[in-house]
Steps between C-alpha positions, in 0.01 A plus 500: 500500500498511879847347548765719663864395495739597778875468450771606748729776375743622769640788296480657156798306365265199485208684335508338156530145633222555756263646241576215262404253771184697588394502135577129452273413795219663301594339165680814383375805310538354152138391492374857542739659248481448124798578276516874434267600787561835664532416868465791740694451822352736761738554794430728795677829426338722761769763537859595432663257744808277478451121504629464856215717633257213421244745364510372144523159334865397491663535155631142512139374509414713198810390309433132566140525386607678181728206422227244569256687274759509221569127538124437468496690169343818632608864476550640853377852571567650844289793615332685786398846616642659815267634768615863503335751268811681387631506144776246464421313825459162330812540289697585813355204690579257218863607513542523879344157557744339257206353310553687174864394470425140598212472254693644206801278567267201503365595158169658599321811384441753780181709500402792718127499579519871577581582138359198311140620523175359640176371348152511655355148526181340631528312830327158498245466781634808682499536875602867514600629154313434176788632290870541568801642320763227465859542381531415132794256543275287723218494247735435208668200665408145402596376848534695826712376790502662844838536673406638844711564809403341833410801718267629767275796422343761725173507312455144372709329773691297237582576140572233244410359159149649468577844645802517268269594210399824671807631317323444166276800571572865432549701818160669469324163517712395794392813686135430422534153650660634815209743531270203560623538856448143626736207469239254380383737227859569397561124485199457273629777274837325467311179421332692215846578361601136537192385310605711201866398502443123557867405552609151404770445760669648806848466648560671835828639627494379860877471538513824696158633595386808687324508836363786708411822325491367146478535212783754501615583854509160662797287602663248264474147637663182369205278412699277267242370251376520144128435453325437170151418373282518194249681720588828675223465758619156608855629527386791717307269732807282558742795532278684749466188715873444478574835668232468766202686351145374459477463120125562487539835678726635227266745317640431153472123549147532635404717203644254249324205665175697494539534124546125467877486462729262684437230754493533878691173541806501270719192470864559600767308309872497565600605851214460750352827620563417866876484433522861376244670723618809685338797671528831320443809711191691382483876462582689820233756415227293659309507172516125462397406851265763640139383544269704277247573774760692702511788256121533524451467874809676634510789255772757565658289773595232249689649206758365256611738228797593279705812574790657314829521687623841390859419592508213251285663230690629195192665340516261202119507470449122466234500773330811366484375140373153590239573768163386362275710729743797488556480872863603465517877491790722400577796726638838401855404601493201265453240772212252513252389762220243510145617561362229728141584414562415135733204558349160411793299643602345168868561592609585145695795644693266727546232236641736238712735712862442391635635831277311746377837626136398548455349844208325667377680811270336751311624803595345833193276493577383146859430598390284792233311309713427192818413687663182377458198722 
């Protein structure tokens, strides 16, 4: 369970061969799929972005996994829910990402979590939520496989196989989790989701990852690998270490380990980890590196907060509709501003803005203390 395979994959023309090798190193997926099983493949479809933006799981990864599920006798189902609360957002994202077309061509059913419905379920040994609404396609699947993208994240530092299931929640539940206000509590909430879903496998698109201001406004970086594991937590530990992050400081990983999932010392098979290690740039917002005590002791002299760049803003309302504490306010002229007194620094506004109009502003002291070395 705690094995993680790493296979070099220089570009997406080699995707199918690399995934085949990654699966073979783990004895394949045939032993988790029975003939006729509905197998939900859960990619990361955060927003309406083209594959080259590195925001979403690449369609070639999805297509290859559909073929492997079919060859194992399963029925592939590809689905997710976009992060923007606007009618049709998920349908648009499925098309723009190329995932819908790739999945259908590969013989898979495509489901939209936004319209497929949700069911309220009990959370086993909850850390933050006793009950959660989970997308019906997830609950109806016989096997669930995570297909995450290797990316940095302004709130959770890194986002991978465990965090990928945040997309199984309706937007209202996602907002409630962001309202917890602290990274560790948010990580525990995501672990609650993971404990309900209980995926059976994970294959990560690390061919082109995203560094910097991920998960949507970072910079694509050629990381050149496919990672796979039967355990999402183990995969996340290896992937985080691969890009230069402390795996145990990733809130979602810490939350999952707290619930008894995963293993702190996964076994790497295939290419040794030291041969693929590289340093991803973290968020430039200072959120990932600022010592917590600074915000308490330095008060107004140490501030890091999001602000809307009115020149870039198109008044689409993505920030306004998705702000959990309702810190984004609409003015009489139709423009938006962020009320800093209400802001909980969850960065949903920044993550979901399609025009990169939400910027991180820092005081002089914060700029000096969070400067990259």
